[in-house]
Structures are given as structure tokens and as C-alpha cells.
BASEVO-337486 format. One record per atom (N, C-alpha, C): residue number from 1; residue in one letter; chain; x, y negated, z negated. Coordinates in pm, 1 decimal, decimal comma, always signed. Each point is the difference from the previous one (the first is absolute). Layout:
N
+-------+------+------+----------+----------+----------+
: mitor : pami : loza :     east :    north :       up :
+-------+------+------+----------+----------+----------+
:   NUM :    A :    A :        X :        Y :        Z :
...
+-------+------+------+----------+----------+----------+
//
This chain:
110
+-------+------+------+----------+----------+----------+
: mitor : pami : loza :     east :    north :       up :
+-------+------+------+----------+----------+----------+
:     1 :    M :    A :  -1119,0 :  -2552,5 :   +301,6 :
:     1 :    M :    A :    +30,8 :    +96,1 :    -79,9 :
:     1 :    M :    A :     -2,1 :     +7,2 :   -138,9 :
:     2 :    S :    A :    -90,4 :    +42,3 :    -60,8 :
:     2 :    S :    A :    -15,4 :    -30,9 :   -131,7 :
:     2 :    S :    A :    +55,7 :   +130,5 :   -112,4 :
:     3 :    N :    A :     +7,6 :    +87,7 :    +79,9 :
:     3 :    N :    A :    +27,8 :   +135,2 :    -48,2 :
:     3 :    N :    A :   +180,3 :     +8,8 :    +34,0 :
:     4 :    P :    A :    +84,3 :    +28,2 :    -97,1 :
:     4 :    P :    A :   +148,7 :    +33,2 :    +33,0 :
:     4 :    P :    A :     +2,5 :   +118,1 :    +87,8 :
:     5 :    L :    A :    -79,9 :   +105,0 :    -26,2 :
:     5 :    L :    A :     +3,1 :   +127,2 :    +59,7 :
:     5 :    L :    A :    -23,4 :    -17,7 :   +167,6 :
:     6 :    Q :    A :    -70,8 :    -79,7 :    +17,5 :
:     6 :    Q :    A :    -75,8 :    -29,7 :   +126,7 :
:     6 :    Q :    A :   +132,7 :    -80,0 :    +91,5 :
:     7 :    M :    A :    +61,2 :    -97,9 :    -77,4 :
:     7 :    M :    A :   +134,9 :    -69,5 :    +42,2 :
:     7 :    M :    A :    +73,9 :   +104,4 :    +20,7 :
:     8 :    V :    A :    +29,9 :    +98,7 :    -39,4 :
:     8 :    V :    A :   +125,6 :    +98,4 :     -8,9 :
:     8 :    V :    A :    -54,3 :   +102,0 :   +145,8 :
:     9 :    R :    A :   -136,2 :    +11,9 :    +35,9 :
:     9 :    R :    A :    -43,1 :    +60,3 :   +105,2 :
:     9 :    R :    A :     -4,6 :    -42,8 :    +92,7 :
:    10 :    E :    A :    +18,0 :   -165,3 :    +16,1 :
:    10 :    E :    A :    -12,1 :    -65,4 :   +121,6 :
:    10 :    E :    A :    +89,2 :    -73,8 :    +31,5 :
:    11 :    R :    A :    +76,1 :    -26,5 :    -72,6 :
:    11 :    R :    A :   +149,3 :    -57,6 :    +52,8 :
:    11 :    R :    A :    +91,9 :   +100,8 :    +42,9 :
:    12 :    P :    A :    +70,8 :    +12,8 :   +106,3 :
:    12 :    P :    A :    +77,3 :   +102,7 :    +28,8 :
:    12 :    P :    A :   +153,8 :    -12,8 :    -81,2 :
:    13 :    G :    A :    +43,4 :   -109,7 :    -40,7 :
:    13 :    G :    A :   +122,2 :    +18,1 :   -109,7 :
:    13 :    G :    A :    -16,6 :    +23,2 :   -108,0 :
:    14 :    V :    A :   -112,3 :    -35,5 :    -44,3 :
:    14 :    V :    A :    -31,6 :    +22,1 :   -146,3 :
:    14 :    V :    A :    -47,7 :   +150,7 :    +10,7 :
:    15 :    H :    A :    -59,3 :    +52,4 :   +102,2 :
:    15 :    H :    A :    -72,2 :   +129,0 :     +6,6 :
:    15 :    H :    A :   +167,3 :    +90,1 :    -31,7 :
:    16 :    W :    A :    +79,4 :     +1,1 :    +83,1 :
:    16 :    W :    A :   +122,8 :    +57,1 :    -33,1 :
:    16 :    W :    A :    +56,1 :     -3,2 :   -117,9 :
:    17 :    I :    A :     +9,9 :   -102,6 :    -60,6 :
:    17 :    I :    A :    +70,1 :    -46,3 :   -133,2 :
:    17 :    I :    A :   -107,1 :   +125,9 :   -119,6 :
:    18 :    G :    A :   -125,7 :    -24,6 :    +32,9 :
:    18 :    G :    A :   -114,5 :    +76,5 :    -65,4 :
:    18 :    G :    A :    +33,1 :   +156,6 :    +11,7 :
:    19 :    L :    A :    +14,1 :    +42,4 :   +124,8 :
:    19 :    L :    A :     +9,1 :   +144,7 :    +34,7 :
:    19 :    L :    A :   +150,4 :    +47,4 :    -64,4 :
:    20 :    V :    A :    +81,7 :    -72,6 :     -2,5 :
:    20 :    V :    A :   +132,7 :    +48,4 :    -60,4 :
:    20 :    V :    A :     -8,4 :    -11,9 :   -138,7 :
:    21 :    L :    A :    -79,1 :    -88,4 :    -52,6 :
:    21 :    L :    A :     -6,7 :     +4,7 :   -136,3 :
:    21 :    L :    A :    -87,7 :   +147,1 :    -34,2 :
:    22 :    A :    A :   -103,8 :     +0,7 :    +48,6 :
:    22 :    A :    A :    -93,2 :   +124,0 :    -16,8 :
:    22 :    A :    A :    +71,1 :   +130,1 :     -5,6 :
:    23 :    I :    A :    +97,7 :     +3,8 :   +103,9 :
:    23 :    I :    A :    +80,1 :   +130,1 :    +23,6 :
:    23 :    I :    A :    +92,0 :    +26,2 :   -135,6 :
:    24 :    G :    A :    +50,2 :   -109,5 :    -13,5 :
:    24 :    G :    A :    +96,7 :    -10,2 :   -116,8 :
:    24 :    G :    A :    -71,4 :    +45,3 :   -130,0 :
:    25 :    L :    A :    -91,6 :    -38,3 :    -40,9 :
:    25 :    L :    A :    -87,8 :     +1,9 :   -103,5 :
:    25 :    L :    A :    -51,9 :   +143,2 :    -15,7 :
:    26 :    G :    A :    -55,4 :    +61,0 :   +117,2 :
:    26 :    G :    A :    -56,1 :   +125,1 :    +24,5 :
:    26 :    G :    A :   +129,8 :   +106,2 :     -5,6 :
:    27 :    L :    A :   +108,9 :    -30,8 :    +19,4 :
:    27 :    L :    A :   +117,2 :   +110,1 :    -20,5 :
:    27 :    L :    A :    +10,6 :    -32,2 :   -137,6 :
:    28 :    I :    A :    +15,7 :    -74,8 :    -54,9 :
:    28 :    I :    A :    +31,1 :    -17,0 :   -147,1 :
:    28 :    I :    A :    -74,7 :    +83,6 :    -55,8 :
:    29 :    A :    A :   -145,6 :    -21,2 :    +13,7 :
:    29 :    A :    A :    -92,2 :    +70,2 :    -60,8 :
:    29 :    A :    A :    -27,1 :   +140,0 :    +30,5 :
:    30 :    A :    A :    +31,5 :    +38,8 :   +102,8 :
:    30 :    A :    A :     -8,1 :   +127,8 :    +42,4 :
:    30 :    A :    A :   +118,4 :    +91,3 :    -61,1 :
:    31 :    S :    A :   +148,6 :    -97,4 :    -35,5 :
:    31 :    S :    A :    +88,6 :    +86,9 :    -64,6 :
:    31 :    S :    A :     +3,5 :    +23,9 :   -163,5 :
:    32 :    I :    A :   -124,7 :    -77,8 :    -43,1 :
:    32 :    I :    A :    -22,3 :    +35,7 :   -121,6 :
:    32 :    I :    A :   -125,4 :   +102,6 :    -35,8 :
:    33 :    H :    A :    -67,9 :     -3,4 :    +92,9 :
:    33 :    H :    A :    -98,9 :    +85,5 :    -14,9 :
:    33 :    H :    A :    -78,8 :    +57,7 :   +122,2 :
:    34 :    W :    A :    -43,2 :    +98,3 :    -13,7 :
:    34 :    W :    A :    -98,4 :    +36,4 :   +164,9 :
:    34 :    W :    A :   -110,8 :    -83,0 :    +28,2 :
:    35 :    T :    A :    -53,1 :    -67,0 :    -82,9 :
:    35 :    T :    A :   -103,9 :    -93,3 :     -4,9 :
:    35 :    T :    A :    +18,6 :   -109,4 :    +71,7 :
:    36 :    G :    A :   +150,2 :    -30,2 :    -17,4 :
:    36 :    G :    A :    +50,2 :   -132,6 :    +87,8 :
:    36 :    G :    A :    -17,3 :    +42,2 :   +165,7 :
:    37 :    L :    A :     +7,5 :   +101,0 :    +25,7 :
:    37 :    L :    A :    -54,9 :    +45,2 :   +171,0 :
:    37 :    L :    A :   -116,0 :    -94,2 :    +14,8 :
:    38 :    I :    A :    -99,1 :    +35,2 :   -120,5 :
:    38 :    I :    A :   -150,6 :    -46,4 :    +21,8 :
:    38 :    I :    A :    +15,0 :   -179,5 :    +32,0 :
:    39 :    A :    A :    +63,2 :    -38,4 :   -117,1 :
:    39 :    A :    A :    +36,9 :   -145,4 :     +1,9 :
:    39 :    A :    A :    +47,5 :    -78,1 :    +88,6 :
:    40 :    G :    A :   +131,3 :    +83,2 :    +62,9 :
:    40 :    G :    A :    +71,9 :    -37,8 :   +118,3 :
:    40 :    G :    A :    -91,6 :    -25,5 :   +108,4 :
:    41 :    G :    A :    -79,2 :   +108,4 :    +42,3 :
:    41 :    G :    A :   -108,7 :    -15,8 :    +99,0 :
:    41 :    G :    A :    -98,3 :   -110,8 :     +3,2 :
:    42 :    A :    A :    -39,6 :    -17,1 :   -144,5 :
:    42 :    A :    A :    -88,3 :   -109,3 :    -11,7 :
:    42 :    A :    A :    +80,6 :   -129,7 :    +19,5 :
:    43 :    F :    A :   +134,0 :    -15,0 :    -42,1 :
:    43 :    F :    A :   +104,3 :   -145,0 :    +11,5 :
:    43 :    F :    A :    -31,7 :     +2,9 :   +166,2 :
:    44 :    V :    A :    +35,0 :    +85,4 :    +63,1 :
:    44 :    V :    A :    +26,2 :    -51,6 :   +156,0 :
:    44 :    V :    A :   -134,3 :     +8,1 :    +88,1 :
:    45 :    G :    A :    -85,3 :    +54,1 :    -76,3 :
:    45 :    G :    A :   -145,8 :    -42,0 :    +78,9 :
:    45 :    G :    A :    -67,1 :    -94,7 :    -43,2 :
:    46 :    L :    A :    +24,4 :    -56,7 :   -124,8 :
:    46 :    L :    A :    -36,6 :   -144,0 :    -22,1 :
:    46 :    L :    A :    +60,5 :   -107,9 :    +87,2 :
:    47 :    V :    A :   +117,3 :    +18,6 :    +51,2 :
:    47 :    V :    A :    +71,0 :   -110,9 :    +86,1 :
:    47 :    V :    A :    -48,5 :    +21,5 :   +145,7 :
:    48 :    A :    A :    -49,2 :   +138,3 :    +13,5 :
:    48 :    A :    A :    -36,3 :    -11,8 :   +158,9 :
:    48 :    A :    A :   -118,9 :    -65,1 :    +45,9 :
:    49 :    T :    A :    +12,3 :    -40,4 :   +126,3 :
:    49 :    T :    A :    -74,7 :    -93,3 :    +71,7 :
:    49 :    T :    A :   -138,0 :    +63,6 :    +16,4 :
:    50 :    S :    A :    -33,1 :    +92,4 :    +12,3 :
:    50 :    S :    A :   -141,0 :   +103,7 :    +25,5 :
:    50 :    S :    A :    +16,1 :   +108,1 :    -65,0 :
:    51 :    F :    A :   -105,8 :    +80,0 :    -11,3 :
:    51 :    F :    A :    -27,1 :   +149,8 :    -85,3 :
:    51 :    F :    A :    +82,2 :    +71,6 :    +93,1 :
:    52 :    R :    A :     -1,7 :    +15,9 :   +101,3 :
:    52 :    R :    A :    +76,8 :   +101,9 :   +131,8 :
:    52 :    R :    A :   +149,1 :     -1,4 :    -29,4 :
:    53 :    R :    A :    +49,6 :   -129,4 :    -35,0 :
:    53 :    R :    A :   +138,3 :    -20,0 :    -19,1 :
:    53 :    R :    A :    +33,1 :    +45,4 :   -128,4 :
:    54 :    A :    A :    -83,1 :     -9,3 :    -80,8 :
:    54 :    A :    A :    +30,1 :     +5,2 :   -153,9 :
:    54 :    A :    A :    +13,3 :   +161,7 :     -9,7 :
:    55 :    L :    A :    -95,4 :    +68,6 :    +64,9 :
:    55 :    L :    A :     -2,5 :   +141,0 :    +29,3 :
:    55 :    L :    A :   +148,8 :    +48,2 :    +55,6 :
:    56 :    L :    A :    +52,8 :    -64,7 :    +95,8 :
:    56 :    L :    A :   +126,3 :    +33,1 :    +38,9 :
:    56 :    L :    A :   +123,0 :    -36,2 :    -55,0 :
:    57 :    A :    A :    -18,2 :   -106,8 :    -89,0 :
:    57 :    A :    A :    +94,5 :    -45,5 :   -101,2 :
:    57 :    A :    A :     +5,5 :    +83,6 :   -102,5 :
:    58 :    G :    A :    -95,4 :    +58,1 :    -49,3 :
:    58 :    G :    A :     -1,8 :    +90,8 :   -103,2 :
:    58 :    G :    A :    +56,3 :   +129,9 :    +33,9 :
:    59 :    L :    A :     +1,8 :    +41,3 :   +122,8 :
:    59 :    L :    A :    +48,7 :   +146,1 :    +70,5 :
:    59 :    L :    A :   +131,5 :    -17,6 :    +42,0 :
:    60 :    G :    A :    +31,9 :   -157,1 :     -1,5 :
:    60 :    G :    A :   +155,3 :    -12,1 :    +55,8 :
:    60 :    G :    A :    +87,5 :    -16,3 :   -153,2 :
:    61 :    F :    A :    -89,7 :    -28,0 :    -99,1 :
:    61 :    F :    A :    +95,9 :    -24,1 :   -120,9 :
:    61 :    F :    A :    -15,1 :   +168,1 :    -63,9 :
:    62 :    G :    A :    -73,6 :    +85,5 :    +54,7 :
:    62 :    G :    A :     +9,0 :   +123,1 :    -53,6 :
:    62 :    G :    A :   +120,1 :    +79,1 :    +71,7 :
:    63 :    V :    A :     -0,4 :    -48,1 :   +141,9 :
:    63 :    V :    A :   +110,8 :    +78,8 :    +59,2 :
:    63 :    V :    A :   +156,7 :    -79,3 :    -45,4 :
:    64 :    L :    A :     -2,9 :   -126,2 :    -35,2 :
:    64 :    L :    A :   +121,2 :    -36,9 :    -55,6 :
:    64 :    L :    A :    +32,2 :    +59,7 :   -122,9 :
:    65 :    V :    A :    -87,2 :    +31,5 :    -85,6 :
:    65 :    V :    A :    +40,7 :    +68,0 :   -118,3 :
:    65 :    V :    A :    +36,4 :   +127,2 :     -2,7 :
:    66 :    V :    A :    -66,2 :    +85,1 :    +86,4 :
:    66 :    V :    A :    +42,9 :   +135,0 :    +54,2 :
:    66 :    V :    A :   +123,9 :     +9,6 :    +34,1 :
:    67 :    G :    A :    +31,1 :    -92,4 :    +76,8 :
:    67 :    G :    A :   +151,1 :    -42,7 :    +88,7 :
:    67 :    G :    A :    +76,6 :    -10,2 :   -111,1 :
:    68 :    I :    A :    -13,3 :    -85,9 :    -69,9 :
:    68 :    I :    A :    +87,2 :    -25,8 :   -123,3 :
:    68 :    I :    A :    +29,6 :   +116,8 :    -63,7 :
:    69 :    W :    A :   -122,3 :    +65,2 :    -53,7 :
:    69 :    W :    A :    +14,5 :   +124,3 :    -71,3 :
:    69 :    W :    A :   +111,9 :   +113,5 :    +75,5 :
:    70 :    I :    A :    -32,7 :    +14,0 :    +66,0 :
:    70 :    I :    A :    +71,8 :   +108,0 :   +111,6 :
:    70 :    I :    A :   +140,1 :    -54,2 :    +39,0 :
:    71 :    G :    A :    +44,1 :   -105,7 :    +25,5 :
:    71 :    G :    A :   +126,2 :    -67,6 :    -55,6 :
:    71 :    G :    A :    +60,0 :     +7,1 :   -112,2 :
:    72 :    T :    A :    -75,0 :    +11,0 :    -85,9 :
:    72 :    T :    A :    +70,2 :     +9,3 :   -122,9 :
:    72 :    T :    A :    +20,4 :   +144,2 :    -42,1 :
:    73 :    L :    A :    -72,7 :    +61,1 :    +34,4 :
:    73 :    L :    A :    +27,7 :   +166,0 :     -4,2 :
:    73 :    L :    A :   +124,5 :    +47,0 :    +97,6 :
:    74 :    L :    A :     -6,8 :    -54,9 :   +122,7 :
:    74 :    L :    A :   +130,5 :    -19,7 :    +70,1 :
:    74 :    L :    A :   +108,3 :     -0,4 :    -54,5 :
:    75 :    F :    A :     -5,9 :   -121,7 :    -48,0 :
:    75 :    F :    A :   +142,8 :    -66,3 :    -38,3 :
:    75 :    F :    A :    +31,0 :    +71,0 :   -154,8 :
:    76 :    A :    A :   -110,8 :    +49,8 :    -96,2 :
:    76 :    A :    A :    +51,3 :    +82,1 :    -88,7 :
:    76 :    A :    A :    +20,0 :   +161,2 :    +19,3 :
:    77 :    G :    A :    -15,7 :    +19,0 :   +103,1 :
:    77 :    G :    A :    +31,1 :   +160,8 :    +74,5 :
:    77 :    G :    A :   -114,1 :    +98,5 :    -47,2 :
:    78 :    S :    A :   -106,0 :    -50,0 :    -40,9 :
:    78 :    S :    A :   -111,9 :   +116,3 :    -21,3 :
:    78 :    S :    A :   -103,6 :    -27,1 :    +70,6 :
:    79 :    L :    A :    +12,9 :    -28,3 :   +103,6 :
:    79 :    L :    A :   -109,8 :     +2,5 :   +120,1 :
:    79 :    L :    A :    -42,8 :   +136,5 :    +20,2 :
:    80 :    R :    A :   +116,7 :    +85,1 :    +29,3 :
:    80 :    R :    A :    -48,4 :   +145,2 :    +48,5 :
:    80 :    R :    A :    -62,7 :    +62,9 :   -120,1 :
:    81 :    K :    A :    +27,0 :     -7,0 :   -147,2 :
:    81 :    K :    A :    -56,2 :    +62,8 :    -87,0 :
:    81 :    K :    A :   -153,7 :    -53,4 :     -3,9 :
:    82 :    V :    A :    -13,2 :   -108,6 :    +24,4 :
:    82 :    V :    A :   -155,6 :    -90,2 :    -34,5 :
:    82 :    V :    A :    -47,7 :    +53,2 :   +128,1 :
:    83 :    L :    A :    +26,3 :    +29,0 :   +126,3 :
:    83 :    L :    A :    -70,1 :    +54,4 :   +120,1 :
:    83 :    L :    A :    -28,8 :   +128,1 :    -56,7 :
:    84 :    A :    A :    +82,5 :    +89,5 :    -37,0 :
:    84 :    A :    A :     -0,9 :   +143,4 :    -32,3 :
:    84 :    A :    A :   -144,7 :    +33,3 :    -90,3 :
:    85 :    M :    A :    -47,7 :   -122,3 :    -69,0 :
:    85 :    M :    A :   -106,0 :     +4,1 :    -76,6 :
:    85 :    M :    A :   -128,2 :    +14,9 :    +99,9 :
:    86 :    G :    A :     +0,0 :    -28,9 :    +92,2 :
:    86 :    G :    A :   -125,8 :    +34,4 :   +104,3 :
:    86 :    G :    A :   -103,7 :   -109,7 :    -17,4 :
:    87 :    E :    A :   -108,1 :    +72,4 :    -64,7 :
:    87 :    E :    A :   -120,8 :    -65,1 :    +12,1 :
:    87 :    E :    A :     -4,2 :   -105,3 :   -128,8 :
:    88 :    L :    A :    +94,9 :    +11,8 :    -97,6 :
:    88 :    L :    A :    -15,6 :   -123,8 :    -66,0 :
:    88 :    L :    A :    +80,3 :   -132,9 :    +49,4 :
:    89 :    T :    A :   +104,6 :    +34,6 :    +69,9 :
:    89 :    T :    A :    +39,2 :   -115,9 :    +82,7 :
:    89 :    T :    A :   -108,6 :    -41,5 :    +84,2 :
:    90 :    G :    A :    -60,2 :    +74,9 :    +59,9 :
:    90 :    G :    A :   -112,3 :    -50,6 :    +76,6 :
:    90 :    G :    A :   -111,1 :    -99,0 :    -96,4 :
:    91 :    I :    A :    -35,0 :    +50,6 :    -78,9 :
:    91 :    I :    A :    -81,7 :    -65,8 :    -90,9 :
:    91 :    I :    A :    +51,2 :   -125,1 :    -43,2 :
:    92 :    A :    A :   +149,8 :    -16,4 :     +0,3 :
:    92 :    A :    A :    +61,3 :   -134,3 :    -68,8 :
:    92 :    A :    A :     +0,8 :    -95,6 :   +131,7 :
:    93 :    V :    A :    +19,4 :    +53,0 :   +109,4 :
:    93 :    V :    A :     -0,3 :    -95,3 :   +137,6 :
:    93 :    V :    A :   -159,8 :    -31,4 :     +9,3 :
:    94 :    L :    A :   -100,9 :    +72,6 :    -37,9 :
:    94 :    L :    A :    -94,1 :    -51,6 :     +5,1 :
:    94 :    L :    A :    -65,6 :    -87,5 :    -60,2 :
:    95 :    I :    A :    +11,6 :     +0,4 :   -146,1 :
:    95 :    I :    A :    +15,1 :    -98,2 :    -92,5 :
:    95 :    I :    A :    +96,4 :   -134,7 :    +28,4 :
:    96 :    G :    A :    +88,4 :    +24,4 :    +45,0 :
:    96 :    G :    A :    +59,2 :    -98,1 :    +56,9 :
:    96 :    G :    A :    -65,8 :   -117,4 :   +110,1 :
:    97 :    L :    A :    -74,2 :    +91,7 :    +81,5 :
:    97 :    L :    A :    -48,3 :    -81,7 :   +125,7 :
:    97 :    L :    A :   -161,3 :    -44,4 :    -52,5 :
:    98 :    T :    A :    -58,1 :    +92,7 :    -75,5 :
:    98 :    T :    A :   -144,8 :    -32,5 :    -14,0 :
:    98 :    T :    A :     -5,2 :   -110,3 :   -115,5 :
:    99 :    G :    A :    +81,4 :    +15,2 :    -84,0 :
:    99 :    G :    A :    -15,3 :   -106,1 :   -128,1 :
:    99 :    G :    A :    -18,7 :   -142,0 :    +32,0 :
:   100 :    P :    A :   +107,0 :    -36,1 :   +118,4 :
:   100 :    P :    A :     +3,6 :   -144,5 :    +36,7 :
:   100 :    P :    A :   -118,6 :    -18,2 :    +65,6 :
:   101 :    L :    A :    -37,9 :    +73,9 :    +88,1 :
:   101 :    L :    A :   -132,9 :     -1,6 :   +104,3 :
:   101 :    L :    A :    -67,6 :    -25,9 :    -85,5 :
:   102 :    L :    A :    -48,8 :    +90,1 :   -107,9 :
:   102 :    L :    A :   -124,1 :    -43,1 :   -100,7 :
:   102 :    L :    A :    +12,6 :   -124,9 :    -56,6 :
:   103 :    G :    A :   +121,8 :    -38,8 :    -39,7 :
:   103 :    G :    A :    +26,7 :   -118,1 :    -62,4 :
:   103 :    G :    A :    -55,0 :   -129,3 :    +79,9 :
:   104 :    S :    A :    +41,4 :     +2,7 :   +150,5 :
:   104 :    S :    A :    -31,9 :   -111,9 :    +73,1 :
:   104 :    S :    A :   -126,3 :    -12,5 :    +41,3 :
:   105 :    L :    A :    -80,1 :   +105,1 :    -29,4 :
:   105 :    L :    A :   -174,3 :    -27,6 :     -3,2 :
:   105 :    L :    A :    -26,7 :   -107,9 :    -81,2 :
:   106 :    V :    A :    +70,6 :    -54,0 :    -77,3 :
:   106 :    V :    A :    -27,3 :   -124,6 :    -66,6 :
:   106 :    V :    A :    -61,8 :   -129,2 :    +89,1 :
:   107 :    R :    A :    +61,3 :     -5,8 :    +92,1 :
:   107 :    R :    A :     -6,4 :    -87,1 :   +105,9 :
:   107 :    R :    A :   -156,0 :    -39,5 :    +56,7 :
:   108 :    A :    A :    -51,7 :   +151,4 :    -26,4 :
:   108 :    A :    A :   -158,9 :    -43,8 :    +53,9 :
:   108 :    A :    A :    -86,3 :    -49,7 :   -111,1 :
:   109 :    I :    A :    +58,7 :     +0,9 :   -120,5 :
:   109 :    I :    A :    -58,4 :    -95,6 :   -116,0 :
:   109 :    I :    A :    +29,7 :   -128,4 :    -14,6 :
:   110 :    L :    A :   +148,3 :    -45,7 :    +31,9 :
:   110 :    L :    A :     +7,1 :   -101,0 :    -12,2 :
:   110 :    L :    A :    +55,3 :   -122,8 :   +130,0 :
+-------+------+------+----------+----------+----------+
//
């Protein structure tokens, strides 16, 4: 195991630590700027054991981000107003799901 990334992918205990760190870094990046969604997808994709799992991890990260966003809106009491925007809300959800999926494609390169 000459590559630290390979070690994270192959050792189960280290893999879970890497995945939690990748999710944490991705959430921080996504809270700062929308391009953080792509970075978060790349982070979780890099620690995935295969390309297929990287895509699933990217999609899962997107679902997590959208879920947190909806929870935040619900907590703030503005979910109804946001849902009333219709198509704009749909675009926001689509970006939240496809950004991390796009970022997870980095696994095909590395």
C-alpha cells in the first residue's frame, strides 16, 4: 500500500473514518458555496472502493445535503414558502443531487 488513498479504500476501519471526514469536509464546503456540493461529491467519491460505489456515495451525499436543507427550512418555518416557489425549488433540489454526483466522477480518474 504505497498510496494513502489506497489504504483508506482497502482497510474497513480507516475507510469509515475517511468517509466521515469526507462527509464533514463536504458539508462545510457546501455551506460556504454551492460549488462545495461538487467538492463534497469528490471527497466521498475519492474514498469509495469502486467507481460504482463512488457514484452511490455522491448521490447519497446529495440526498444528505438536500435533507439537511429541507430540515433547516422546516426548523426556520419557511418550508411552505420555499415549496410555493415551485420550479425554482425543483432546480435547487436538482442541483443539490446532481452536483455531488458530478463531483464523484473524479473516482474514475484517481
